[in-house]
C-alpha positions as CSV (number, residue, x, y, z in Angstrom):
1,X,-125.6,-37.7,-60.1
2,X,-125.5,-40.7,-62.3
3,X,-122.7,-41.2,-64.8
4,X,-121.9,-44.1,-67.1
5,X,-118.4,-45.6,-67.2
6,X,-117.7,-47.4,-70.5
7,X,-115.5,-50.5,-70.0
8,X,-113.0,-51.3,-72.9
9,X,-113.1,-54.8,-74.2
10,X,-109.6,-55.5,-72.8
11,X,-111.0,-55.0,-69.2
12,X,-114.4,-56.5,-69.6
13,X,-113.4,-59.9,-68.2
14,X,-112.9,-58.1,-64.9
15,X,-116.5,-56.7,-64.9
16,X,-118.3,-59.9,-65.9
17,X,-118.2,-58.9,-69.5
18,X,-120.2,-55.7,-68.8
19,X,-119.5,-53.0,-71.3
20,X,-120.7,-50.1,-69.2
21,X,-121.5,-49.4,-65.5
22,X,-123.7,-46.7,-64.1
23,X,-122.5,-45.1,-60.8
24,X,-123.3,-42.1,-58.6
25,X,-120.4,-39.6,-58.4
26,X,-119.5,-36.0,-58.3
27,X,-115.9,-36.3,-59.7
28,X,-114.0,-38.7,-62.0
29,X,-112.1,-40.0,-58.9
30,X,-115.4,-40.8,-57.1
31,X,-116.7,-42.5,-60.2
32,X,-113.6,-44.7,-60.5
33,X,-113.8,-45.5,-56.7
34,X,-117.4,-46.6,-57.2
35,X,-116.3,-48.8,-60.1
36,X,-113.7,-50.4,-57.9
37,X,-116.2,-51.0,-55.2
38,X,-118.3,-53.0,-57.7
39,X,-115.3,-54.7,-59.4
40,X,-112.2,-54.5,-57.1
41,X,-110.0,-56.6,-59.4
42,X,-110.0,-53.9,-62.1
43,X,-108.2,-51.5,-59.8
44,X,-104.7,-52.9,-60.3
45,X,-105.1,-52.3,-64.1
46,X,-106.2,-48.6,-63.6
47,X,-104.1,-47.5,-60.6
48,X,-100.5,-48.1,-59.5
49,X,-99.4,-48.9,-55.9
50,X,-99.6,-45.2,-54.9
51,X,-103.2,-45.0,-56.2
52,X,-102.2,-42.8,-59.2
53,X,-103.6,-43.5,-62.7
54,X,-101.3,-45.8,-64.5
55,X,-99.4,-44.0,-67.3
56,X,-100.9,-46.2,-70.0
57,X,-104.5,-45.5,-68.9
58,X,-106.4,-42.6,-70.4
59,X,-109.7,-41.4,-69.1
60,X,-112.1,-39.4,-71.2
61,X,-115.3,-37.6,-70.2
62,X,-117.6,-37.0,-73.2
63,X,-114.5,-37.2,-75.6
64,X,-112.3,-34.9,-73.5
65,X,-109.1,-36.2,-71.9
66,X,-109.2,-35.5,-68.2
67,X,-105.5,-34.6,-68.4
68,X,-106.6,-31.4,-70.2
69,X,-109.2,-30.8,-67.4
70,X,-108.7,-31.3,-63.6
71,X,-107.6,-35.0,-63.7
72,X,-109.4,-37.1,-61.1
73,X,-110.9,-34.0,-59.5
74,X,-112.8,-33.1,-62.7
75,X,-116.4,-32.4,-61.8
76,X,-119.1,-34.5,-63.5
77,X,-122.6,-33.6,-64.7
78,X,-125.6,-35.9,-64.7
79,X,-125.4,-38.3,-67.7
80,X,-121.7,-37.7,-68.4
81,X,-120.0,-40.7,-70.1
82,X,-116.5,-41.8,-68.8
83,X,-114.4,-43.9,-71.1
84,X,-111.4,-45.9,-69.8
85,X,-109.0,-46.3,-72.6
86,X,-105.8,-48.3,-72.2
87,X,-103.0,-47.2,-74.5
88,X,-102.2,-49.9,-77.1
89,X,-98.7,-50.3,-78.5
90,X,-97.6,-52.6,-81.1
91,X,-95.8,-53.2,-84.3
92,X,-94.4,-55.9,-86.4
93,X,-91.4,-57.9,-85.5
94,X,-88.6,-58.2,-88.0
95,X,-89.4,-61.9,-88.6
96,X,-92.9,-61.1,-89.6
97,X,-92.0,-58.3,-92.0
98,X,-90.6,-60.6,-94.6
99,X,-94.1,-62.1,-95.1
100,X,-95.8,-58.8,-95.9
């Protein structure tokens, strides 16, 4: 079945600036493996050395976090949309605060 993987802007340089990729897959893990076949360099940003999802990467299927489902084994349906969402942290440094 075909699913669409939405690529966040922070990772689009690794996919030739493509914002979404359509792949054939039965599970989230298979979909991500298909993405890595097309764009191998994106793998190091999604997976660690043990091939586990990096802690700062969140994966959603149709707005549901796979952590609340079956993780990478979550089954997909035709036309599902997968979103890769890197966590973003930030804040203001003390030096900047005096200007606000």
